[in-house]
N, C-alpha and C positions, 0 to 999 in steps of 0.2 A: 147126933144131929149134924147136918151138913154145915161146914164152915163157909162163911161169906168172904169173898175176896174184897180186899181194900182197893180203892180207886188207884192208889199208888202202885198196886201190884200189876195194873194193866198198862202202866206207862210205856213199857217197851212194846206192848202189842198194839198200842193205838197210835204210835208216832208214824207220821207219813213223810216220806222224802219227797218234798214238793219240787225238788230239782228234776225228778223224773217226769218228763213232759208227755210220756206215752201212756199215761194212766187211762184205764177204761173201767167201766162198771164190772167187768169180769174179774177184776182184782179183788172184789169183795169176797169171792169164794176163798181165795188164798188167806185173806185175813180172818175170815170166819173159822177156817181150819186151824189156823194158828191159835186163835182164842180158845177153841175147843180143846186142843191138846194141852194148853197151859192150864186150863181148868182141871183137867184130869190129873195132871202132875201135882197140882197144889191142893187137891181135895183129899180127905181121908181115904184109906184103903177101902176098896169095894164101894166107894161112893161115886156115882157118875156125875160129871160136870153138867151144870144147867145150860140150856141152849138160850140164844138171844131171842128177843121178842120183837114182834111187829105190832104197832098200835095204829089202828085204822080210824081216822077221823071221819065220822059219818054225819056230822051236823055243823051248822054255821054259827052256833051260839058261842058264848065265851064263858060258860060255867066251868067250875073247877071240880076235880074228883076228890071227894072227902076222904077216900082211903088211899090216896097216893102221896107222893113226895118223899117218902122215907124208904131206904133200902130194906127190902124184905116185905114190901106191901103185897097186896093180893094179886098184883100183876094184871088186873083187869082195868081197862079204861072205861069208866062208867061214872057219869056225873049224877045219875039218879038210880041208886041201887034198888029202890022200891019198885021201879018200873021194870017190866020184863025186858030182857035183852040189854045190850051195852049201848049207852048213849055217850059217844066219845067226841068231845070238842078238842080243838087244837091245844087249848090251854091244858086240858086234862091229859092229852097225849104227852106234852112236855113234862107234866108232873110224873107220869108213869115212867117216862124215859129216865128222869132223874132218880126215881126210886129203884130202877133196875139197871142203872149204869154199870153195875158190877158184872153184868153178864157179857159185856163186850159191846160191839156196835149194833145197837138195836135199830129199828126202822120205824119211821112214821110215814104212813101213806094216807091218801085221801080217797074216800068213796062216799061222797055225799050225794044221795039220790034226790032227784027232783029239786035241785038248787035253782032258785029263781034267776031269771035273766038269761042272756045269751052270750055275755062276755065272760069276764072273770067271775069267780065265786068269792064274794066279799065276806071276810070275817071282821066284824067291828070289834077290834080289841078294846076292852074296857067298857063295853056296852052294859055289862052286868055290874059295873061299879068296882070291879076288881083291879083296875088300873092296868099297868103294863103286864106283858107276859112274863112268867118266871124265867130266869136264866136257864140255859141249856147246859147240863153237866154231862161229863163223860163223852162218849162217842156215839153219834147217831147219824143215820142216813135219812134225810128228809127230802122227799121228792114233792115239791109244791105244785103238783098238777093233779087234778081230779081224774077219777076213772073214766070220765067222759071226755078227757083231753083239755079241759078248761083250767086256766091257771088259778091258783089260790092268791087272792089279794088281801094282804093284811093292812087294814085301814086303821091308823092310830089316832084318828081325829077325836076319839072319845077316851083315849087311854090316860089322859091327864098330863100334868107338867112333868118334864124330865123323862118322859117315856121313850124307850128305845124299842125299835121293831123287833129285832132278835139279838139276844145276848148269848155269845158262845164263851163258856168259861171252862170247858173241858179240853178235849183234843180229838183230832181225827174226825171231825164232823164233815158231812157232805150236804150242802144246802143248795138246792137248785129249783128253778122255775117259779119262784115267788115273785109277787108284785108287792113291794113294801113302800108305803107312802103315808104321809100325813101325820107321822109321829112328831112329838114336840122336840125330841132329841135325835139321836143318830138313827139311821136306817138299820145299821148292823154294828154291833160292838163286839170285838173279839179280845178276850183277855184271859185271866186265870183267877183262881181263888186261893191265895192271893197271886198277883202276877209275879214272875212271868207265867203265862199260861202254857199248857202243853203244846198248843198250836197244831200245825199240820192239817188245817181245815182246807176244804175245797168249796169255794163260793162261785157257782157257775150258773149262767143263764137266768139271772134274776134281774128284775126291773126295780131299781131302787131310786125312788123319787119321781116316778112317772105313773100314769095310769096303765091299764093292762094292754093298751095298744102301743105303748112306748112312744107316743107322739105328743102327749100333753103333760105338762109339769104338774105334779102333785107332791111337792117336795117335803122332805122331812126337815125338822127344825135344826138339826145339827149336821154332821158329816154323813155322806152316803155310807161309807164303811170306815170305822175307826178300829185300828189294830193297836192295842195297848200292850207294848212290851212282850209281844208274842211272836214266835218264830214259825217258819215253815209253812205258811199259808199260800194256797194257790187261789188268786182272785182272777176269775175269768178263764179264757181259753180261746182257741181258734174256732171260727165258724159259730155254730149254735151254742157253744159253751161260753161265749162272751156275756158279760153283764152290761146293762145300761144303767149308768150311775149319773143321773142328771136331775137338775131342777131343785137340788137341796140347798138349804140356807147356809150350810157350812162348806166343807171341802168335799171333793169327790172321794178320794181315798186318803186316809190320814194314818200314817204309821209312826208311832211314837215309842222311842226307847228311853232308857234311863241314862241321865247324865252321870259321868263318873262321880260327881259330887253327891249324888243321891244314893241312899242305902238300897242295896239289893243287886240282883243280877240283871244285866241287860240281855233281854231275850228277843228283841225286835230284829231278828236276823233271818236271812234266807227266805224271805217272802218273795212271791213272784206275782206280778200283775200283768196279764197279757190279754190282748185282743178286745179290751173293753171299750165301750163308747162312753166317754166321760164328758158331760156337758152337751151331748147331742141326742137327737131322737133316734128311733130305730133305723131310719134310713141312713144315718151317718152324714146327712147333708144339711140338716136344719139344727140350729142351736137351741138347746134347753139348758143354758149354763147354770152351774152351781155358783153360789155367791162367793165361795171361797176358792182357793187354788184347786186345780184338778187333782194333783197328787202332792202330798207332803211327806217328806222323810225327815224325822228329827231324831238325832242320835240313833239312827237305824242303819247300821253297817251291813254290807253284804246282801243288800236287797236288789232285786232286778225289776225294772219297770219296762215292759216290752220284751222283745226278743229279736233274734237275728234271722229266724226262719220266716217264711211267708205268713202274713196275717197275724203274726204274734204281737205286732205293735199296737199300742192303744191309740185311739183316736180321740183328741181332746179339743174342746172349744170352751171359751170363757168370756170374761168381760175385761174392759180396759183397765181395771184395777186389781186384777188377779193374775196369777202365774200359771203356766202349764204344769211344771214340776218344780217344787221347792225342796232344796236339801239344806238342812241346817244342823247345828250341834257339833260338839267336839268329836263324836264317834260317827264318822261318815265314810270310812274307807271301804273300798270294795263295792261301791254302788255302781250299778250298770243301768243306763238309760238307753234302750235300744229300739230302733225301728219304729218309733212313735210318730204319729201325725199330730202336730201341735200348732193350732192357729186358726185362721179364719176359714169359714166355710161360706156357702152361698148366702147365708143369712147375714154375713158381715160381722159376726162376733169376733172380737180380738182379745188376746191376752196382753197384759202390760209387759210381761217377760215370758219368753218361752220356757227356758230352764234357768232357774236361779239357784245357784249352788255355792255354799261356803263349805268346802269339803276337803278331805284328804284324798289320796289318789282315787280317781273316778274315771269311768268309761262312759262317754257320750257318743253313740255311734248309730249311723243309719237313720237318724230322725229327719223328718220333713217339718221344718219350722217356717211358717208362712204368715205374712201379713200381721206381724206383731206390732203393737203400738210403740213399744220401747225397744227392748233388747232381745235378740234371739236366744243367746246363751250368755248369762251373766255369772261368771265363775270367779270365786275368790279362793285361791290356793292356800290351804292351811297346814299342809304337812309335806314331808319328804316323799319322794317316790315318783312314779310314772303316771302321768295324766294323759288320757287318750280321747281326742276329739276327732272322729274319723267319719268320713262318708256321710256327713249331714248335708242337708239341703236347706238353704236360707233363701226364701223367696219373698219378694214384695218389699214394700216401702217401710220396713222397720227402721228405726233411727240407727241402730247398730246391730250388725249380725252377731258378732261375738265380742263381748267385753270381758277381758281377762285381767285380773289383779292378783298380787302375790303377797303373802305374809312374809315378814322379815326373817332373814337367816335360813331360808329353806334350800334344800338341795333337790332340785326338781328336774325331771325330764318331761318336756311338754311335746306330745306327739299330736300335731295338727295336720291331718293328711286327707287328701281327696275329698275335701268339702267343696260344695258349690254355693257361692253367694251370687244372687242375681237381684238387681234392683234395690239393694239396700241403701239407706242413707249413708252409712259407712260400713264396710264389710267387717273390718276388725278394728278394735280399739284396745290396745295392749299397753300396760304400764308395769314394768318389773319393779320388784322391791329394791331398796337401796343396798341391801346386803344379801348374802347367800350366793348360790350358784344355780343358774338356770340354763339348761341346754334345750335347744329347740330342734325339732325335726319337723319342718314345715314343707310338705311335699305333695305335689299333685293337686293343689287347690286351684279353684277357678273363682275369680272375683270379677264380675262383669256388670255393666249397665247400672252402676250405683252412682250416688253423688260423690263418693270417695271410695278408694280401695281399702288399703290397710294403713293403720297408723300405729307405729310401735315406738315406745320409749324404753330403751334399754338402760338399765342401771347395774345389773348384776353381772358377775363374771360368768364365763361359759362359752360354749360353742353354739352359734346360732346358724343352723343350716337350713337354707331355703332352696328348693329344687322343683323344677318341672311345673311351676305355677303358670296359670293363664290369667292375665289381667287385661280386660278388654272393655272398651266403651264406657269407662267411668267419666263423670263430669269433672271430677277433681283429679288429684294426684293418685295414681294407681297404688304406689307403695311409698309412704312417707315414714321416716324414722329419725329418732334422736338417740344418740348414744352419749349419755352423761355419766361417766364412770368415776367412782371414788378413787383417790390416790392408791396406786399399787395394784389395781385390778388388771386382769387380762381378759380380753374378749376377742373372739374371732367370728366375723360375719361372712358367711359363704353363700353365694347365690350361683346356682348352676341350672342351666336349661330353662330358665323362666322366659315367658313370652309376653310382651307388653305392646298393645296396639289400640289405637283410637281413643286414648285417654286424654281428655281435653286439658287437664291440669299438668300433664307430663307423666312420664313413666315412673321414675324413681327419684326421690329427693331425700337427702340425708343431712343431718347436722351432728357432728361429733365434737364433744367437749372433753378434752383429755387433761387430767391433772397430773402433777408430778409423779413419775414412776408408773404411769398407766401405759399399758401396751394394747394397741388396737390393730387388728388386721381386717382387711376387707378384700374379698376376692369375688369378682364378677366373671363368670365363666360360661361360655357357650350359650349365652342368652341373646334375646333380640328385643329391640325397642323400635317399633315401626309406626309411623303416622300418628304420633302423639302430639298434642297441642303445644307442649313446651319441650323441655329438655328430655333426652332419653335417659340419662343418668346424671344427677347432680349431687355433689357431696361437698359440704363446707366443713372444714376442720379448724378447730381452735385448740391450740396445744400449749401447755405450760412447758417450762424447761424440764428436760429429762423425760418427757413423754415421748412415746414411740408410736408412729403410725405407718403401716405398710399397706399400700393400695395396689391391687392387681386387677387389670382388665385384659381378658385374653379370649380370642376367638368368639367375640360378640359381633352382633350386627346392629348398627344404629342408622336408621334410614327414615327420611321424609318427616323428621320431627320439626315442630314449629320453633324450637330454640336451638340449642346445641345438641349434637349427638351425645357427647359425654363432656361434662363440665365438672372438674375437680378444683376446688379453691381452698386455700388455707390462709390463715392470718399472717403467715410469714415470720412468726416469732421464733420458730424453732426448726429452721429449714433443714438442718443436718439430719434430724431423725424423722423427717417426713418424706417418705420415699414412695414413688409411684412407678408402676411397671405397666405399660400399655403395649400389647403385642398381638399381632395377627387379627386385629379387629377390622371391621368394615364400617366406614363412615360415609354415607351416601345421601345426597340431596337433602340435607338438613338446612333449615332456613337461615340460621345465624352463623353457625360454625360447625365443623365436624367434630373437632376435639379442642377443648380449652383446658389448659393447666395453669393454675396460678399459685406461685410460691411453693412448689414442691421440688424435691431433688429427684430428677429423673435421669440420672446418668446411666448410660447403657440400657435404656428402658423403653423408648418409643421406637419399636422395631417392627418392620415387616407388616405395617398396616396398609390398608387400601383406603384412600381418602379422595372421594370423587364428587364433583358437582354440587358442593355445598354453597349456599348463597353468599356467605361471608368467607372468612379464612378457612381453609381446610384444617389447619392446625394453628391454634392461637396460644402463645406463651405469654403469660402476664406476671406481674408482681416481681418476685425475686427468684423465679424458677431458674434452675440450672438443669438443662436438658441435653439429652443426646438422641439424635434422630438418625436412624440408619435403616436402609433397605425398604423404605416406604415408597409407595406409589401415590403421587399426589397430582390430581388432574381435574380440570374443569371447575375449579373453585374461584370465588371472587378474588382471593389472594391464596396462593399455595400455602405459605407459612408466614404468619405475622408475629413478630417478636416485639412486645411492648414493655413499657415501664423499665425496670432494671433487669429484666430477664435476659438470659444468655443461652446459647445452644450450640453445641458442636453438631455438624451435619455432614454426613458422608454417605455416598453410594445410594442416594435417594433419586427417584425419577420424578421430576417436577415439570409438568407440561400442560399447556392449554389452559392455564389459569389467567386471571386478570393481571396479576403480577406473580413472579415466581416466589421470591422471598423478600419480605419487607420488614424493616426495622423502624418502629415508631417511637421508641423510648430512649433511654439513656444507657442501656446496658452495653458493656464492652467485654470483648473476649469471645465472640462467636466465630468459631473456626469452621469454614466451609471448604470442602475439598471433594473432588472425584464424584460430584453429583452430575446427573444428566438433567440440565435445565434448558428447555427449548420450547418454542412455539407458544410462549405466553404472550398475551396481548400487550401487557406493560413490560417494563424491564425485568430482567431475570433476578437481579439483586438490587434492592433499593434501600440505601441507608438514609433514614429520615422519612421514608414513605412519602416522598414529595417529588419523585422523578429523579433524573440523573443529577448527581451532586458534583459540581465542578471541583477539580483538584485545587488546593491552595498551596502556595509556596511554603515549603518547610513543614507542611501537614500539621500546623499548630491548632487547627480548629478542633472542636469537641462535639460529641453527639454519639449516636449509636455506633458502636465499633470504632469510636474516635474518628468517624468519618474518614477512615483510612483511604489515602489516595490510591487510585488505580494506575496501572502501567499505561504507557502510550506506545503502541506498536507502530513501527515505521517501515518494516519490510518483512515479508514472509516468502520463502522460496523452498521448493522441494526438488532435490536432485540426488541421484545416487542412492536412493532408498532412505534418505534422511531428510529432515526438514529443519530449516534454519529460520529462527524468529529473532528479529532485532527490535530494539525499542529503548525507552528510557523510563526511569521511575524517579519521581521527586517525592521525598517523604522525610521521616525523622532522620536527622544526621547520624552517621556512624552506627547504623543498625543493619542487621541482616534480615532479609525478607525472603519468603517463599513465594515464587511466582508459579501459578497454575495456568496451564495453557489448554485451550479447548478449540475444537473445530465445530462448525455449524453448516448445515445445508444452506441456510440463508441468515442474513443479519436481522436482528430485531428491528422493527420499524423505528425505534428510537435512535438507532445507530449504535447503541451500546449492547454488547453481548449478542446471544446468550452463551451458554456452555452446554451444547448438545452432547458432545463426546469428549471426555477427558483424555488429554494427550499425555502430559507428563508435567513434572514440577522441575523448577530451576531456582537456585538461590543466588541472590545478589546482595551486595553490601553498599550502602550509600556512603558518600564522602562527607566532609565536614559541612558542606552546604546542603546536604540531603539529597544529592543527585547520584544516580547510578545509570550507566549505559550497559545494556546487556546484548549479548549475541548468543542465544541459546540454540544448541544443536540437539535435536531430538532424534536419536539414533534409531534406525529401523522403522521410522514412521514416515509414510508418504501420504500427502494430501491430494485429493482430486482437484482438478482445475475448478476455480470458482468457489472453493471452500472458504468460508468466512472464519477467520481466526480471532479469538478473544483471549483475555488474560485477566486474572485477579492477583492481588498482592496481599499477603498475610504477614503481619508484623510479629515480633517475638512474643507478644502478649496475646496471640491468637485472634487478632482482629483482622477479618478478611474484608477486602474492598468490594465495591461494585465491579461489574464487568467493565472492561475497557471498551473503547470504540472498536468496531469491527475493522479488520483489514483482510481483504481478499487475497488469497494465495497468489503470489507472483506480482503483486502491486506494491508500489511505493506511493503512499497517500500524500496528496497535496490539497491545499485550500487556497482560494483566491479571494481574499477579504477586501471589500471596498467600503469606504466610509464617506458619507456626505453629511454636512451640517448646515443649518440655516436658522435665521431668526424670524419671528413672526412679522417684523417690519424693520425699517432702517432708522427712523427718527423717533426719539423718545424724550420725555421730560423727566427730570429727576423726580423719583417717586413712582414712576410708571412701572407696570409689570412687564417683564421681558420673558419670552418663551423661546427656548432653543429646542430644535428637533434634530436628533442624530439618527441616521439610518445606516445599519450595518448589513451588508449583503455578502453571501458566500457564493461566488461565481465559479468555485472550483469543482473538481470532480468528486471530492470526498467530503464526508461530514466532518466539520471542524470542531474538536472539543477544546474546552478550557480556554476560552477567549477572554481577554481583558482589554477593555477600551478605557482609556484615561481621559477624563474631561473635568478638570478642576476649574471651577468658575474663577474668572480673573477679578482683580481689584475693581471696585465700582459696581459689582453685582452681588447682591446678598441672596443666598440660597433660600428658596421657599419650599419647593417640593419637587419630586421626580417620580415618573411613572415609566416602567420598563415593560415592554411586551414579553420579553424573555429575560430571565436572570434578575440580578439585584444591583442597585446602585448605592454607593456610600458617598454622601456629601463630604465627609471628613477626608477621605482619600481621593475622591474624584474617580473611583474605579467602578466601572460597569462590568460585572462578571457574568459571562454567558457560558453555561456548561456545555451546550452543544448547539451548533447551527448547521443544519443539514444543507447539503449542496442544493443551490437554487432557492434557498429560503432567505427571508429578510427579517431583521429584528429592529425595533424602534425604541429609542429612549427620548422622553420629553422631560426637560429640566425647566422649571419655572423659578424666576428670581425677581428681585426688585432693583431698579437702577438707583444708586445712591450717590453718584458723582457725575458731573458733567464732563464731556469730552468724547474722544473716540475710544471705544472699548472693543478689543479683539479677543475672541474665545477660540481656543484650538482644541480639537479632539483627535486622538490617535489610538490605533490598535497597538497596545504595548506588550501583549503576550498571546501566543497561539501554539498549540501542540504540533500542528502540522506545518510544513514549509509552505511558503507563498511564492508563486513564480515571479511576481513583479514587485514585491516589497518585502521589507524586513521589519517585523514588529519592534516598535520602540526606538528606532534609529533617529527619529526627529527630522527626517527628510520630508520637507513639505510638498515636494513634487510627486511623491508616491501616493497611490490611491488609497492607502490605509490611513491617511491623515487629511483632515479638512478643518477650515477655519471660517469665521464670519465676523465682520466688524459692524458696529452700530454707532450712531451719533446720539449723544444725550445732552440736552440743553437745560439751563436753569429755568424754572417757571417764572412768570411775571408776578407782580405784587399779589399778595394773597387776595384772591377774589372774594373769599369768604368774609374778609374784613370789610370789603366794600358793601356786601349784602348787609352786614351787621350795622354799618354806618347809616344806610338808607332806613333800616328799621328803627334806628335811634332817632332819625329826623322825624319820622311819623309819630313816634312816642312823644317827642318834644312838642309837636303841634297839638297833640291831645292834652298834654299838661298845660299848654297855653290857652286852652279853651277854643282853639280854632278848628279842631276836629272833635267830634263826640267820641267817647270810648268805643262805641259800636263801630264807628267809621274807622277808628284806628285799628281795631282787631281785624276788620275785613282787609284793609290795605296791607297790614303786616302779614296776614295769612297768605296773601297772594305772593308777596316777596319771598316768604319761607318756602312756598311750593317751588318757585324757581330755583332757590338754593338747593333743595333736596334733589331736584333733577340734575343740577350741575354736579353735585357730589357723586351721582351715579353715572356720570359721563354722558348724560342725555342733553347735549348742548342745544339742539334746535328747539326741543320743547321748553327749555329754560328761557330761551330768547323770546319765544312766543308768549309765555306767561308775563314777562316783563312788558311786552308791548300792550297787553291787556291792561296792565297797571297804568301805563301812560295814558291810554285812552280814557280810563275811568277818572284819573286825576284831571285830565284836560277838559273833559266834556260832561262828566256826571256830577262833579262837585259844584253845586250852585250856591252854596251858602256864602253870604257876604263876609263871614268871619275868616274864611280862607282867602288870603290876598293873592294877587297874581304873582307877587314875588315868592310867596310860599309854594304856589303851584309850580312855578318854573324850577325852583330848587329841587323839588321832588322829581320832576320830569328829567332834569339834567343828570341827577344821580343815577336814575334807572338807565338812561341812555349810555352813560359811561360803562356801566356793567355790561350792557349789550355789546358795546364795541369790543370790550376785552374778551367776551365769550366768542365773538366772531373770529378773533385771532387765534383761538386755541384749536389744536388738532381734534378732529372728531374721534372720540374713543368708542363710539358705538356706531357701526355702519348699518345696522339693521334698519331697513325702511319702516318696518312695523314699529320699532321702538321709537324712532324719531318722528313718526307721523304726528301731525297736529290735529288729526281727526278727533282724538279723545279730548282735545282742549278747545274745540271750536265753539262750544257754548259757554266757555268760561266767562266771557265778557257779560253775556246776558244774565248768567247766574249771579255774578258778582254785582252787576248793576241792580238786579232785583233785591239782593241782600242789602246793598248799600243804599238804595232808594226806598227801602221799606218804610223809613220815616220820611215820607216825601218832603223835600226841602221847601218850606213855605216862606214866601217873602211878601210883605205888605209895604205899600208906598202910598202916601207917607205914613209914618207911625211915630207919634200920635197923628190922628187925622180928625177933620171936623165934618165935612159934607160928603166925602166919598173916600174909598180906599181901593187900590189896585192890588189884587192878591194873585201871586204866582206859586205854582207847585209842580213837582215832577210826578209822573205816573210811570212805574217801572214796566208794567205789562198791561195789556188790555184787560180792563176790569171795571166793575161797577164802583163809582166814586160818589161819596156823599161829603158835602162841605156844609157844616152847620155852625151857627153863631149862638153862643150861650151867654146869658148875663152872669155877673159874679155870683149870683145866688143859684145858678144851675138851671135857670129857666131858658128854654129855647127862644131865641129872638127871631132868627130867620134861617131858612134852608136855602142856601145859595146854589147848590149843585146836588142832583140825584139822578145820575145817568151813567151809561157805559161810555168810557173814554179810552182813546188810543194812547199808546206809550208816548212820552215826551213831556215838554214843559207846557202847562196849561195856564191861562190868565183869565181872571174873573174881575169885573168891576162891581163894587158894592156901593150903591147910592144910599146915603144916610142923612137926608135933610132933617128928619124929625127924630133922630136917635138921641136919646138922653146922653149927657156926658157920663163917662165912667169907664171901668175896665170890662173888656169883653174877651171871650175865649173863642178862637177859631178851632173847630174840631174837624180834621180831615180823616175819612175812613176809606182806605184803598187796600185791596188784597188782604182783607181782614186785619190790617194794621191801622191802629188809631194814633194820629199825631195831633197834639194840642199846641196852639200858639197864642200868646197873649198880646192884645192890642189895646190902644188907649184912644177913646173918643172925647174931643173937647169942643166946647161951644165958643164961637167967636165973640 
């Protein structure tokens, strides 16, 4: 009897190498031959091996074959043995395949005649009550297309709970052309009995989760394809071999392996999914998303999703809470995700994450990731080794293109190369682990048109190499990084050939935090930063003691940036170990500054750069920087070089021209040595200590400031003859010290009269005497100057402090200045306490510009200093010295001194020029000769003031108050009169004499004419008038202190009398005569202005008795006679209403 082969005996014959991508149906012949030969070898002698079988499905029912399922069955697919012929359902065909799986790869075909419909041929799985189809064992080729070309559609809507469309538990199956939908569980399940399965299946050209057209979702309740711990499967292919896996309730493709903690062998390896449409319809343009992730790999190493050849990538779409590809588990090495299209299509479907991977070394290459809601690639590095992210495209407004995080303590090589990021919220978001070693090769990437470029946080040691990147048009910073390293770590950041342009937030910004023992190096080489909104390259360094940082910028171009071209700043705590090297860079047309260095040691390091046309300083040195500048060309900047704070710099052989100023020092740093530079044609002065224009020399050079405000030499003569040049002059500076004098020639003198230094001639040393003076006669051998050359000089002390340029001296000239001084006072007569204003005018009538002028004007006794204003230079009230650094020929300077006269008598004030560096043809500074034109004086007369007029005002106001207290004036009258007196006093205090007199005249008129009450006697009235007149007389005797007609005009006071009269007469003064009266009464009252007047009489009970007046009346005193023959005796009230003011007066009527 023939022996039956066991399933395990066929394992070698049925395995398929899915890595061979050129498989074709012709390969079946080879496998059939192999199976046949093996059968012969394993069968008994003279027994022929059995051949494989083909089972043809010829009906759409779901009945089972009662004689099938077991190996050795009758081999016929027949669900009804009683009826003639074979009636074969798909369920029966699977049963017969399983019963004959020992034969090798059998075949199931479809030849269903007269099937209803014109679309697919539908098999209602479970329609007979048998539930899901049986699992497929062994190896079988199933071509799910009928003989008439129509697809076979497996409809699982009647298959019951937990039903799977097709279950592959053998190996080497080829399943194609099916439509599998409406099952309550997975569309297809691939595993083993038990897992791991043999695998090696090919699943191609199936529609899993859609209808037969591939355009309508008819999803399965689970995953589209679930591969359970099974290797070597090919899912899809290029062109017609692709699957559509869409519309399912679970994931598209789910590959699950065993975690190391689980019992068993991990077999989920070497699977390949290519060319599939996952979450899309047949057109690839409209979304039919699965509700789970498109592809999931869990503990599934060495699997490949997509491919690098054309059309091998899968095309995926999903929802905003699913991922394109998800990689998880501890066994994830060797995974490749290649050439896929992941993201939005025309329908607008988006993934939350394109590729989410927590993985060991992985390759993500050639994918197009577009319009993701969240992150394009979200990678967490879990193992040592090389990670490759290459040639991917990240398009659209995803929040982050790539988000990369790292497990602790890993040794990683991260290859991020030739990726394109366009329009992302942030292209890259990277944060390294705190420990381990991470090396970067970041090359050829493009980051453009996003909200931000790259953001890196470096924590781990390693080499971080970035090269040939393009960063363009981002709204934020193109490349931002933080390096925060643990103590003792070493990190090298190298950037070469990067290009940054049009980034609104700036090109590169960095922050480096270095702890003790940390070593950090940064090299920026051959890169460009052009037309960015802020700085081209900014780096802030914070370093503990013993931390080392070395920064290098070489052969870069920084141009047209909105901030600085390059800005490197440290906290200055560890200057010695923070070094910067900046060489052969170009800094051009940056808005704020070309190059800024703060608190770095840059000795021998700012070399051979070109710094042109920057809006602020070409080079800015801040903080505690110690720099050396050599061989640089610095032109067209706001300031060529600006040295601030405590920074210092040695500078030699630089060309500094056509800037606002050449070199300016605005801080306190000392020790900046400048020599052999070519400084010329700058708009301001060539060297400016203090950044405030030419600084005058001081005697003994004791002043302090930048470069200790080193005094410059004074040149007195320059001549060339016999091939040599002789330069004479003087230097006043620190006593008993040796100075280096540098000499320069210029085509023309600077407009300031000082400098510059166009061509360096030679140096010469002089030593000052005990008074700090030195006279020199320098012979420059072999040097001849052309006629008209302007010669200048600087002085440098032993501590390397170089001065400003001296005043120019043309070759062949002896410079002279003719200084003339005039002095005057604002008037000649003053009263003690008056302000005195002196004006001193200094004029240079000579042929040369006069430097270092001192005018002495110490105010004499009797004048107290108040303030001084100088048009040029500064004035000290303590010394009386007015120092003028430079007065060009033909120019005039003015000093105004204001003081207060505090003593009576004749006071004379003398001013004299007491110092000047150039000789004067008609005077000698400080010789005290009054007849020379450099001295001038003025005398004034000061008298004692009369008795204090303020006391007289106060006395008049006291008189008024006494009359109020005596009942002769009402309180209201007293307030009005005192108010008028006070107005006059305030005017007098302000020097406005005429208005003060006018107001007192109003007072007199009111007292004399307006006060009609009998309570104020003539004696009282005269006393008030006399006191006011006395004050007027004294005011007339006083000098007018304000001459302005507008101020002394009485126009503004012309209505004062009428206004005061109105106020004062508001209670119109009522008089009755006689009072008491019996038969008549004469009533008098004043009306202040034309108005309606009512005069009523009321009884003591408030009843009106008579209306005496009710008419409009003119201003003045009015008199009314009231006849009262029949009036009862008693008390009556007169009520006067005028100008809305009511006045009541009591009268008494008696009978005779």
